[in-house]
All heavy atoms as an XYZ file, in Angstrom:
858
protein
N      66.990     60.422    -34.128
C      66.859     60.751    -35.541
C      65.527     60.230    -36.034
O      65.065     59.195    -35.676
C      67.974     60.023    -36.331
C      69.343     60.650    -36.099
S      70.507     59.746    -36.998
C      70.991     60.903    -38.198
N      64.967     60.978    -36.969
C      63.708     60.554    -37.546
C      63.960     59.613    -38.731
O      64.976     59.716    -39.406
C      62.855     61.764    -37.997
O      63.511     62.366    -39.052
N      63.050     58.773    -38.952
C      63.153     57.816    -40.069
C      62.676     58.490    -41.351
O      61.510     58.774    -41.512
C      62.316     56.582    -39.739
C      62.448     55.513    -40.801
O      63.407     55.557    -41.591
O      61.574     54.649    -40.862
N      63.591     58.779    -42.228
C      63.251     59.455    -43.510
C      62.789     58.527    -44.581
O      62.420     58.942    -45.639
C      64.442     60.291    -44.008
O      65.505     59.414    -44.303
N      62.805     57.232    -44.308
C      62.360     56.285    -45.356
C      60.864     56.402    -45.663
O      60.454     56.053    -46.744
C      62.669     54.835    -44.893
O      61.929     54.498    -43.752
N      60.086     56.922    -44.713
C      58.659     57.068    -44.984
C      58.401     58.244    -45.933
O      57.330     58.345    -46.535
C      57.908     57.270    -43.695
O      58.324     58.482    -43.032
N      59.383     59.129    -46.085
C      59.227     60.275    -47.010
C      59.612     59.946    -48.416
O      59.248     60.674    -49.314
C      60.080     61.437    -46.504
C      59.764     61.977    -45.095
C      60.719     63.087    -44.713
C      58.323     62.464    -45.061
N      60.334     58.857    -48.609
C      60.756     58.476    -49.931
C      59.632     57.701    -50.638
O      59.033     56.820    -50.105
C      62.018     57.571    -49.826
C      62.425     57.142    -51.234
C      63.136     58.346    -49.116
N      59.343     58.143    -51.822
C      58.312     57.510    -52.673
C      59.003     56.611    -53.667
O      59.876     57.035    -54.379
C      57.470     58.526    -53.397
O      56.920     59.432    -52.455
C      56.367     57.895    -54.159
N      58.596     55.337    -53.668
C      59.208     54.402    -54.614
C      58.287     54.247    -55.827
O      57.121     54.548    -55.789
C      59.404     53.051    -53.935
O      58.152     52.513    -53.590
C      60.280     53.151    -52.702
N      58.919     53.712    -56.876
C      58.116     53.437    -58.093
C      57.028     52.420    -57.795
O      55.948     52.480    -58.375
C      59.022     52.897    -59.196
C      59.933     54.010    -59.765
O      59.581     55.179    -59.607
O      60.958     53.655    -60.342
N      57.315     51.503    -56.887
C      56.332     50.461    -56.531
C      55.104     51.123    -55.876
O      53.990     50.727    -56.200
C      56.970     49.441    -55.592
C      56.076     48.268    -55.258
C      56.781     47.254    -54.380
O      57.863     46.787    -54.797
O      56.280     46.983    -53.329
N      55.334     52.081    -54.976
C      54.175     52.736    -54.333
C      53.353     53.531    -55.362
O      52.150     53.542    -55.299
C      54.662     53.718    -53.263
C      55.220     53.006    -52.059
O      54.975     51.799    -51.887
N      55.982     53.694    -51.244
N      54.005     54.152    -56.324
C      53.333     54.917    -57.342
C      52.499     53.977    -58.199
O      51.358     54.248    -58.510
C      54.315     55.753    -58.176
C      54.915     56.861    -57.328
C      53.615     56.330    -59.433
C      56.076     57.594    -58.018
N      53.084     52.872    -58.610
C      52.354     51.892    -59.419
C      51.148     51.342    -58.710
O      50.091     51.184    -59.293
C      53.288     50.720    -59.832
C      54.324     51.135    -60.886
C      55.284     50.007    -61.214
O      54.975     48.864    -60.871
O      56.296     50.302    -61.780
N      51.322     51.064    -57.395
C      50.176     50.549    -56.607
C      49.055     51.572    -56.542
O      47.888     51.247    -56.670
C      50.644     50.188    -55.172
O      51.715     49.228    -55.276
C      49.531     49.618    -54.343
N      49.415     52.854    -56.335
C      48.398     53.890    -56.281
C      47.709     54.044    -57.635
O      46.487     54.180    -57.686
C      49.093     55.254    -55.903
O      49.753     55.095    -54.651
C      48.070     56.349    -55.799
N      48.440     53.986    -58.708
C      47.873     54.107    -60.040
C      46.938     52.931    -60.334
O      45.881     53.088    -60.947
C      48.932     54.242    -61.123
C      49.727     55.559    -61.105
C      50.837     55.481    -62.131
C      48.819     56.731    -61.375
N      47.359     51.709    -59.950
C      46.540     50.551    -60.155
C      45.219     50.637    -59.405
O      44.162     50.297    -59.912
C      47.294     49.256    -59.755
C      48.289     48.808    -60.779
C      49.055     47.560    -60.308
O      48.544     46.871    -59.371
O      50.076     47.247    -60.897
N      45.300     51.068    -58.122
C      44.096     51.190    -57.326
C      43.189     52.206    -57.886
O      41.938     52.107    -57.862
C      44.406     51.465    -55.861
O      45.008     52.735    -55.735
N      43.703     53.307    -58.429
C      42.915     54.334    -59.035
C      42.274     53.815    -60.351
O      41.095     54.057    -60.620
C      43.711     55.596    -59.315
C      42.875     56.741    -59.816
C      43.729     57.988    -59.953
C      42.860     59.136    -60.441
N      43.629     60.376    -60.550
N      43.023     53.050    -61.104
C      42.508     52.487    -62.353
C      41.415     51.444    -62.113
O      40.492     51.301    -62.912
C      43.640     51.885    -63.149
N      41.516     50.718    -60.996
C      40.509     49.681    -60.706
C      39.309     50.262    -59.968
O      38.309     49.545    -59.837
C      41.142     48.584    -59.858
C      42.200     47.794    -60.642
O      42.147     47.706    -61.827
N      43.147     47.268    -59.894
N      39.371     51.486    -59.531
C      38.269     52.111    -58.815
C      37.050     52.283    -59.751
O      37.170     52.294    -60.968
C      38.658     53.444    -58.250
N      35.941     52.493    -59.146
C      34.721     52.694    -59.919
C      34.208     54.109    -59.706
O      34.471     54.718    -58.655
C      33.657     51.669    -59.564
C      34.085     50.284    -59.977
C      32.948     49.329    -59.842
C      33.430     47.941    -60.322
N      32.317     47.030    -60.440
N      33.464     54.598    -60.680
C      32.897     55.951    -60.646
C      31.392     55.823    -60.485
O      30.762     55.000    -61.139
C      33.256     56.690    -61.976
C      32.513     57.997    -62.083
C      34.757     56.888    -62.084
N      30.811     56.667    -59.638
C      29.356     56.720    -59.535
C      28.865     57.576    -60.670
O      29.164     58.769    -60.792
C      28.941     57.324    -58.196
O      29.477     56.517    -57.144
C      27.434     57.388    -58.088
N      28.035     56.963    -61.516
C      27.512     57.610    -62.693
C      26.028     57.866    -62.471
O      25.272     56.943    -62.135
C      27.720     56.734    -63.945
C      27.296     57.287    -65.271
C      28.123     58.520    -65.636
C      27.485     56.227    -66.336
N      25.566     59.114    -62.629
C      24.184     59.481    -62.462
C      23.633     59.792    -63.860
O      24.133     60.728    -64.536
C      24.074     60.669    -61.543
C      22.693     61.173    -61.184
C      21.897     60.060    -60.462
C      22.788     62.395    -60.264
N      22.650     59.022    -64.294
C      22.059     59.238    -65.634
C      20.699     59.897    -65.510
O      19.784     59.361    -64.870
C      21.893     57.895    -66.332
C      23.197     57.120    -66.628
C      22.918     55.738    -67.149
C      24.037     57.877    -67.624
N      20.558     61.067    -66.085
C      19.331     61.840    -66.049
C      18.741     62.008    -67.422
O      19.410     62.389    -68.352
C      19.580     63.220    -65.431
C      19.988     63.181    -63.974
C      20.062     64.600    -63.448
C      20.317     64.578    -61.964
N      20.302     65.936    -61.390
N      17.436     61.740    -67.535
C      16.745     61.870    -68.831
C      16.445     63.331    -69.092
O      16.203     64.116    -68.160
C      15.457     61.059    -68.816
N      16.477     63.704    -70.351
C      16.117     65.055    -70.780
C      15.239     64.917    -72.033
O      15.339     63.978    -72.785
C      17.370     65.861    -71.067
N      14.349     65.892    -72.197
C      13.484     65.885    -73.350
C      12.562     64.687    -73.380
O      11.919     64.334    -72.381
N      12.507     64.033    -74.527
C      11.576     62.901    -74.703
C      12.232     61.524    -74.431
O      11.625     60.489    -74.818
C      11.006     62.941    -76.114
C      12.047     62.780    -77.187
O      13.245     62.949    -76.867
O      11.678     62.551    -78.342
N      13.326     61.494    -73.772
C      14.012     60.219    -73.514
C      13.317     59.453    -72.414
O      12.795     60.083    -71.475
C      15.454     60.509    -73.077
N      13.258     58.156    -72.497
C      12.647     57.357    -71.431
C      13.414     57.478    -70.106
O      14.645     57.560    -70.104
C      12.769     55.917    -71.958
C      13.251     55.991    -73.333
C      13.761     57.364    -73.572
N      12.687     57.482    -69.029
C      13.298     57.649    -67.707
C      13.654     56.254    -67.139
O      12.884     55.340    -67.222
C      12.292     58.380    -66.773
C      12.022     59.746    -67.310
C      12.873     58.475    -65.342
C      10.896     60.478    -66.588
N      14.821     56.187    -66.532
C      15.279     54.969    -65.934
C      14.749     54.877    -64.483
O      14.632     55.915    -63.793
C      16.824     54.932    -65.862
C      17.571     54.839    -67.184
C      19.033     55.048    -66.956
C      17.318     53.537    -67.831
N      14.437     53.648    -64.035
C      14.022     53.467    -62.640
C      15.206     53.689    -61.686
O      15.050     54.329    -60.682
C      13.428     52.051    -62.429
C      12.101     51.863    -63.103
C      11.557     50.507    -62.847
C      10.237     50.343    -63.583
N       9.716     48.961    -63.391
N      16.318     53.133    -62.066
C      17.527     53.294    -61.284
C      18.439     54.254    -62.027
O      18.827     53.972    -63.150
C      18.238     51.949    -61.061
C      19.434     52.048    -60.176
O      19.633     53.076    -59.535
N      20.226     51.016    -60.128
N      18.795     55.367    -61.397
C      19.547     56.385    -62.107
C      21.059     56.382    -61.753
O      21.842     56.959    -62.441
C      18.996     57.759    -61.792
C      17.595     57.947    -62.327
C      16.995     59.248    -61.873
C      15.679     59.455    -62.567
N      14.516     59.206    -61.787
N      21.432     55.702    -60.666
C      22.804     55.636    -60.228
C      23.409     54.274    -60.568
O      22.828     53.246    -60.304
C      22.911     55.818    -58.712
C      22.829     57.254    -58.262
C      23.137     57.310    -56.789
C      22.996     58.758    -56.304
N      23.286     58.852    -54.870
N      24.609     54.348    -61.108
C      25.364     53.124    -61.504
C      26.821     53.285    -61.150
O      27.352     54.381    -61.166
C      25.229     52.885    -63.034
C      23.823     52.679    -63.458
C      23.074     53.780    -63.939
C      23.201     51.456    -63.423
C      21.760     53.603    -64.320
C      21.913     51.275    -63.845
C      21.178     52.331    -64.278
N      27.476     52.163    -60.810
C      28.897     52.157    -60.593
C      29.529     51.646    -61.883
O      29.190     50.564    -62.382
C      29.295     51.240    -59.430
C      28.995     51.781    -58.058
C      29.361     50.736    -57.017
C      29.731     53.046    -57.792
N      30.460     52.438    -62.407
C      31.083     52.124    -63.692
C      32.613     52.117    -63.489
O      33.164     52.989    -62.812
C      30.697     53.191    -64.764
C      31.329     52.895    -66.099
C      29.198     53.231    -64.879
N      33.295     51.154    -64.099
C      34.728     51.138    -64.061
C      35.341     52.327    -64.762
O      34.787     52.764    -65.787
C      35.266     49.855    -64.714
C      34.860     48.603    -63.976
C      35.196     47.346    -64.797
O      35.789     47.448    -65.862
O      34.896     46.256    -64.260
N      36.383     52.860    -64.197
C      37.018     54.080    -64.766
C      37.517     53.819    -66.205
O      37.587     54.737    -66.993
C      38.185     54.532    -63.895
C      37.783     54.966    -62.516
C      38.987     55.364    -61.726
N      39.759     56.457    -62.337
C      39.511     57.715    -62.179
N      38.558     58.113    -61.368
N      40.271     58.633    -62.748
N      37.872     52.591    -66.540
C      38.436     52.288    -67.849
C      37.369     52.142    -68.919
O      37.714     52.091    -70.125
C      39.274     51.019    -67.743
O      38.435     49.919    -67.348
N      36.122     52.105    -68.552
C      35.063     52.049    -69.557
C      34.981     53.307    -70.359
O      35.374     54.391    -69.884
C      33.689     51.831    -68.869
C      33.519     50.507    -68.192
C      33.216     49.473    -69.195
N      32.911     48.227    -68.524
C      32.406     47.228    -69.145
N      32.125     47.280    -70.450
N      32.180     46.091    -68.509
N      34.477     53.209    -71.584
C      34.392     54.398    -72.464
C      32.926     54.882    -72.469
O      31.979     54.225    -72.020
C      34.812     54.039    -73.909
O      33.938     53.027    -74.407
C      36.254     53.592    -73.919
N      32.787     56.080    -73.005
C      31.445     56.707    -73.181
C      30.606     55.838    -74.126
O      29.394     55.703    -73.905
C      31.584     58.139    -73.690
C      30.207     58.722    -73.966
C      32.334     58.993    -72.692
N      31.225     55.195    -75.087
C      30.496     54.295    -76.014
C      29.868     53.151    -75.248
O      28.744     52.732    -75.547
C      31.454     53.779    -77.079
N      30.555     52.570    -74.265
C      29.968     51.479    -73.520
C      28.797     51.955    -72.663
O      27.846     51.211    -72.476
C      31.020     50.821    -72.617
O      31.488     51.686    -71.629
N      28.856     53.180    -72.149
C      27.708     53.749    -71.411
C      26.557     53.932    -72.350
O      25.380     53.632    -72.000
C      28.102     55.078    -70.723
C      26.877     55.738    -70.110
C      29.173     54.835    -69.683
N      26.809     54.399    -73.581
C      25.758     54.606    -74.572
C      25.098     53.246    -74.908
O      23.867     53.163    -74.973
C      26.333     55.248    -75.843
O      26.957     56.462    -75.500
C      25.264     55.486    -76.880
N      25.905     52.192    -75.121
C      25.356     50.892    -75.422
C      24.474     50.374    -74.257
O      23.399     49.846    -74.463
C      26.481     49.904    -75.709
C      27.203     50.201    -76.983
O      26.683     50.931    -77.846
O      28.382     49.714    -77.129
N      24.990     50.525    -73.063
C      24.197     50.155    -71.845
C      22.908     50.876    -71.779
O      21.859     50.295    -71.504
C      25.106     50.368    -70.612
C      24.377     50.197    -69.323
C      24.056     48.932    -68.846
C      23.933     51.296    -68.579
C      23.368     48.751    -67.642
C      23.274     51.103    -67.383
C      22.989     49.862    -66.913
N      22.971     52.207    -71.994
C      21.786     53.031    -71.930
C      20.743     52.646    -72.987
O      19.548     52.657    -72.728
C      22.189     54.501    -72.080
C      21.191     55.568    -71.674
C      20.661     55.314    -70.278
C      21.826     56.920    -71.772
N      21.234     52.297    -74.176
C      20.297     51.848    -75.250
C      19.562     50.584    -74.811
O      18.376     50.428    -75.067
C      21.059     51.584    -76.502
C      21.409     52.817    -77.295
C      22.036     52.404    -78.633
N      22.535     53.630    -79.287
C      21.760     54.466    -80.006
N      20.483     54.218    -80.105
N      22.262     55.541    -80.574
N      20.265     49.670    -74.167
C      19.641     48.401    -73.722
C      18.646     48.675    -72.601
O      17.548     48.101    -72.613
C      20.738     47.433    -73.190
C      21.578     46.853    -74.284
C      22.660     45.953    -73.713
C      23.663     45.582    -74.774
N      24.797     44.847    -74.182
N      19.002     49.538    -71.647
C      18.142     49.810    -70.511
C      16.881     50.556    -70.897
O      15.821     50.359    -70.322
C      18.886     50.597    -69.443
C      20.036     49.823    -68.784
S      19.524     48.371    -67.922
C      18.635     49.091    -66.557
N      16.986     51.467    -71.898
C      15.826     52.283    -72.302
C      15.114     51.719    -73.534
O      14.119     52.278    -73.966
C      16.263     53.723    -72.556
O      17.313     53.732    -73.569
C      16.778     54.385    -71.292
N      15.684     50.664    -74.097
C      15.110     50.031    -75.266
C      15.053     50.952    -76.493
O      14.078     51.011    -77.225
C      13.772     49.415    -74.982
C      13.838     48.306    -73.917
C      12.518     47.768    -73.572
C      12.734     46.715    -72.482
N      11.552     46.507    -71.682
N      16.101     51.753    -76.636
C      16.211     52.649    -77.789
C      16.961     51.888    -78.876
O      18.049     51.344    -78.675
C      17.007     53.940    -77.403
C      16.200     54.752    -76.373
C      17.279     54.786    -78.647
C      16.934     55.974    -75.862
N      16.359     51.858    -80.052
C      16.956     51.113    -81.193
C      18.283     51.787    -81.617
O      18.460     52.981    -81.444
C      15.999     51.082    -82.368
C      14.791     50.228    -82.119
O      14.926     49.244    -81.368
O      13.733     50.531    -82.663
N      19.103     50.996    -82.238
C      20.381     51.503    -82.770
C      20.140     52.519    -83.878
O      21.011     53.355    -84.164
C      21.253     50.356    -83.279
N      18.991     52.423    -84.531
C      18.707     53.371    -85.637
C      18.280     54.747    -85.111
O      18.284     55.742    -85.857
C      17.583     52.822    -86.544
O      16.384     52.611    -85.773
N      17.910     54.835    -83.797
C      17.508     56.108    -83.211
C      18.717     56.810    -82.637
O      19.642     56.191    -82.162
C      16.472     55.882    -82.096
C      15.143     55.301    -82.555
C      14.200     55.137    -81.421
O      13.553     56.143    -81.045
O      14.077     54.019    -80.880
N      18.634     58.125    -82.633
C      19.744     58.926    -82.062
C      19.669     58.898    -80.548
O      18.588     58.839    -79.942
C      19.642     60.384    -82.526
O      19.803     60.487    -83.896
N      20.838     58.908    -79.909
C      20.969     59.023    -78.460
C      22.127     59.976    -78.170
O      23.245     59.716    -78.605
C      21.191     57.664    -77.821
C      21.320     57.685    -76.309
C      20.045     58.131    -75.640
C      21.675     56.277    -75.812
N      21.865     61.041    -77.463
C      22.867     62.011    -77.125
C      23.172     61.959    -75.648
O      22.256     61.946    -74.823
C      22.407     63.402    -77.512
C      22.206     63.588    -78.986
C      20.952     63.344    -79.563
C      23.197     64.008    -79.830
C      20.722     63.463    -80.901
C      22.999     64.134    -81.190
C      21.765     63.879    -81.731
N      24.465     61.994    -75.303
C      24.916     62.098    -73.895
C      25.624     63.392    -73.687
O      26.462     63.812    -74.484
C      25.875     60.945    -73.581
C      25.319     59.559    -73.334
C      26.451     58.574    -73.093
C      24.361     59.541    -72.197
N      25.302     64.044    -72.615
C      25.918     65.336    -72.274
C      26.444     65.293    -70.820
O      25.852     64.753    -69.949
C      24.914     66.470    -72.372
C      24.386     66.688    -73.755
C      23.235     66.089    -74.213
C      25.089     67.467    -74.667
C      22.760     66.295    -75.496
C      24.674     67.663    -75.944
C      23.488     67.118    -76.348
O      23.064     67.267    -77.641
N      27.634     65.894    -70.638
C      28.212     65.995    -69.306
C      27.730     67.311    -68.718
O      27.985     68.394    -69.303
C      29.741     65.972    -69.385
C      30.374     66.145    -68.025
C      30.240     64.658    -70.006
N      27.099     67.264    -67.567
C      26.632     68.457    -66.823
C      25.839     69.409    -67.683
O      26.012     70.618    -67.555
C      27.825     69.140    -66.160
C      28.540     68.291    -65.161
O      27.927     67.388    -64.573
N      29.798     68.516    -64.939
N      25.029     68.924    -68.555
C      24.207     69.745    -69.470
C      25.034     70.730    -70.285
O      24.541     71.809    -70.680
C      23.143     70.539    -68.688
C      22.140     69.703    -67.970
C      21.143     70.487    -67.231
O      21.357     71.681    -66.926
N      20.048     69.885    -66.846
N      26.266     70.382    -70.607
C      27.177     71.340    -71.279
C      27.664     70.839    -72.608
O      27.537     71.576    -73.604
C      28.325     71.708    -70.347
N      28.253     69.687    -72.675
C      28.861     69.234    -73.912
C      28.773     67.727    -74.034
O      28.585     67.002    -73.057
C      30.341     69.664    -73.987
C      31.258     68.908    -73.044
C      31.971     67.816    -73.496
C      31.362     69.277    -71.728
C      32.783     67.102    -72.649
C      32.166     68.566    -70.889
C      32.886     67.474    -71.338
N      28.922     67.255    -75.248
C      28.866     65.815    -75.514
C      30.341     65.299    -75.660
O      31.046     65.757    -76.538
C      28.131     65.549    -76.805
N      30.764     64.403    -74.748
C      32.111     63.837    -74.862
C      32.192     62.855    -76.060
O      31.174     62.303    -76.479
C      32.302     63.093    -73.520
C      30.908     62.753    -73.131
C      30.001     63.829    -73.650
N      33.401     62.684    -76.558
C      33.596     61.726    -77.642
C      33.384     60.317    -77.125
O      33.616     60.061    -75.916
C      34.984     61.865    -78.284
O      35.964     61.628    -77.281
C      35.184     63.233    -78.904
N      33.013     59.417    -78.031
C      32.671     58.037    -77.606
C      33.875     57.259    -77.099
O      33.713     56.286    -76.349
C      31.979     57.323    -78.737
C      30.605     57.888    -79.130
C      30.066     57.136    -80.341
C      29.629     57.815    -78.001
N      35.075     57.591    -77.518
C      36.256     56.858    -77.089
C      36.902     57.383    -75.790
O      37.916     56.864    -75.336
C      37.299     56.813    -78.206
C      37.793     58.169    -78.580
O      37.202     59.187    -78.199
O      38.872     58.234    -79.250
N      36.301     58.360    -75.176
C      36.799     58.937    -73.932
C      36.498     58.023    -72.784
O      35.392     57.492    -72.637
C      36.156     60.313    -73.663
O      36.348     61.145    -74.766
C      36.773     60.975    -72.438
N      37.538     57.818    -71.904
C      37.329     56.938    -70.743
C      36.511     57.692    -69.658
O      36.694     58.874    -69.468
C      38.652     56.518    -70.136
C      39.385     55.499    -71.035
C      40.640     54.974    -70.375
O      41.001     55.451    -69.250
O      41.251     54.092    -70.984
N      35.682     56.933    -68.980
C      34.810     57.527    -67.927
C      35.664     58.145    -66.832
O      35.376     59.228    -66.289
C      33.869     56.481    -67.338
C      32.884     56.002    -68.425
C      33.113     56.966    -66.129
C      31.974     57.049    -68.991
N      36.751     57.493    -66.479
C      37.637     58.004    -65.419
C      38.204     59.352    -65.737
O      38.302     60.227    -64.878
N      38.547     59.574    -66.974
C      39.093     60.891    -67.406
C      37.994     61.949    -67.315
O      38.291     63.057    -66.853
C      39.636     60.750    -68.833
S      40.357     62.252    -69.477
N      36.828     61.652    -67.766
C      35.708     62.597    -67.702
C      35.379     62.915    -66.268
O      35.168     64.086    -65.883
C      34.447     62.043    -68.435
C      33.304     63.005    -68.318
C      34.747     61.770    -69.899
N      35.395     61.883    -65.404
C      35.125     62.077    -63.958
C      36.182     62.998    -63.342
O      35.847     63.871    -62.552
C      35.032     60.757    -63.237
C      34.894     60.902    -61.753
C      33.674     61.256    -61.214
C      35.930     60.686    -60.921
C      33.506     61.419    -59.845
C      35.836     60.822    -59.551
C      34.633     61.177    -59.010
N      37.446     62.756    -63.625
C      38.509     63.559    -63.070
C      38.380     65.019    -63.403
O      38.660     65.878    -62.610
C      39.878     63.052    -63.537
C      40.233     61.687    -62.932
O      39.639     61.324    -61.918
O      41.116     61.019    -63.496
N      37.887     65.320    -64.595
C      37.771     66.708    -65.057
C      36.424     67.352    -64.685
O      36.357     68.535    -64.413
C      37.939     66.762    -66.562
S      39.597     66.278    -67.115
N      35.333     66.578    -64.676
C      34.008     67.155    -64.561
C      33.155     66.535    -63.502
O      31.944     66.879    -63.426
C      33.269     67.076    -65.942
C      34.020     67.765    -67.012
C      34.733     67.012    -67.975
C      34.021     69.143    -67.146
C      35.442     67.663    -68.947
C      34.724     69.744    -68.140
C      35.451     69.017    -69.057
N      33.679     65.649    -62.695
C      32.894     65.050    -61.612
C      32.606     66.064    -60.539
O      33.431     66.945    -60.245
N      31.431     65.985    -59.966
C      31.019     66.880    -58.873
C      30.444     66.081    -57.738
O      29.648     65.154    -57.938
C      29.949     67.909    -59.349
O      28.862     67.206    -59.917
C      30.519     68.831    -60.383
N      30.885     66.373    -56.542
C      30.393     65.743    -55.295
C      30.502     64.200    -55.363
O      29.624     63.482    -54.973
C      28.974     66.146    -55.010
C      28.839     67.631    -54.752
C      27.359     68.069    -54.517
O      26.477     67.184    -54.463
O      27.154     69.256    -54.419
N      31.597     63.712    -55.989
C      31.838     62.315    -56.098
C      31.021     61.581    -57.121
O      31.016     60.353    -57.140
N      30.349     62.322    -57.981
C      29.509     61.700    -59.060
C      29.822     62.339    -60.365
O      30.236     63.470    -60.460
C      28.026     61.927    -58.748
C      27.479     61.231    -57.556
C      26.055     61.585    -57.375
C      25.948     62.412    -56.118
N      24.652     62.897    -55.800
N      29.543     61.564    -61.410
C      29.606     62.066    -62.763
C      28.215     62.056    -63.339
O      27.578     61.019    -63.301
C      30.524     61.156    -63.646
C      30.675     61.563    -65.095
C      31.251     62.972    -65.228
C      31.539     60.564    -65.861
N      27.748     63.227    -63.741
C      26.367     63.360    -64.178
C      26.306     63.418    -65.679
O      26.923     64.270    -66.321
C      25.723     64.620    -63.555
C      25.765     64.566    -62.076
C      24.302     64.765    -64.056
C      25.359     65.845    -61.383
N      25.573     62.474    -66.271
C      25.313     62.471    -67.722
C      23.813     62.692    -67.886
O      22.999     62.040    -67.247
C      25.659     61.074    -68.307
C      27.089     60.895    -68.729
C      27.542     59.637    -69.001
C      27.944     61.960    -68.859
C      28.868     59.421    -69.388
C      29.249     61.753    -69.261
C      29.740     60.494    -69.508
N      23.498     63.615    -68.789
C      22.104     63.781    -69.242
C      22.017     63.107    -70.594
O      22.922     63.246    -71.388
C      21.746     65.262    -69.351
C      21.659     65.955    -68.012
N      22.694     66.312    -67.247
C      20.536     66.238    -67.289
C      22.294     66.850    -66.137
N      20.965     66.835    -66.109
N      20.929     62.419    -70.846
C      20.762     61.762    -72.149
C      19.390     62.161    -72.712
O      18.442     62.437    -72.026
C      20.854     60.224    -71.954
C      19.778     59.601    -71.109
C      18.635     59.073    -71.694
C      19.912     59.533    -69.747
C      17.657     58.502    -70.907
C      18.956     58.939    -68.965
C      17.812     58.453    -69.522
O      16.832     57.884    -68.741
N      19.372     62.201    -74.034
C      18.141     62.533    -74.738
C      18.177     61.968    -76.160
O      19.249     61.565    -76.653
C      17.894     64.009    -74.751
S      19.254     64.998    -75.333
N      17.038     61.939    -76.794
C      16.929     61.391    -78.153
C      17.097     62.467    -79.230
O      17.284     62.136    -80.388
C      15.608     60.671    -78.272
C      15.513     59.421    -77.414
C      14.157     58.774    -77.361
C      13.744     58.233    -78.701
N      12.467     57.481    -78.565
N      17.002     63.727    -78.850
C      17.223     64.801    -79.763
C      18.304     65.696    -79.210
O      18.516     65.772    -77.995
C      15.946     65.639    -79.983
O      15.508     66.123    -78.706
C      14.854     64.819    -80.642
N      18.996     66.426    -80.065
C      20.082     67.258    -79.609
C      19.560     68.383    -78.708
O      18.583     69.028    -79.054
C      20.821     67.845    -80.789
C      22.094     68.512    -80.448
C      22.932     68.924    -81.653
O      22.419     68.837    -82.779
N      24.115     69.364    -81.448
N      20.205     68.548    -77.545
C      19.700     69.490    -76.558
C      20.681     70.616    -76.281
O      20.358     71.779    -76.327
C      19.300     68.767    -75.279
N      21.890     70.254    -75.893
C      22.910     71.245    -75.550
C      24.134     71.053    -76.432
O      24.326     70.019    -77.063
C      23.368     71.063    -74.101
C      22.254     71.223    -73.117
C      21.715     72.365    -72.678
C      21.559     70.179    -72.432
N      20.714     72.157    -71.778
C      20.605     70.776    -71.602
C      21.673     68.790    -72.428
C      19.769     70.044    -70.793
C      20.816     68.096    -71.607
C      19.878     68.688    -70.800
N      25.015     71.994    -76.371
C      26.317     71.878    -77.083
C      26.188     72.064    -78.534
O      26.744     71.763    -79.428
């Protein structure tokens, strides 16, 4: 007889899988567009639970863009996600080749 216990999924296994996914990090690729300053390092590992707002704050610090200046983030040169959206959610929907690509600029470009 075969052991069917390996086919049964328990709540504990599901919770462990969800926790490991929640703790995983996303490779974020930041590309400058227009007149935005270019970063020396364009790839970053970001926790899935971080929000787009935290990426914007980080980007402002790295590029020395003042809070009074506009900064726009776009996913795949298509649309601007809301600031309260989690990076993991954006990655699950729009990630390509294991990366999430954000384009940033100081003036409105797409969308």
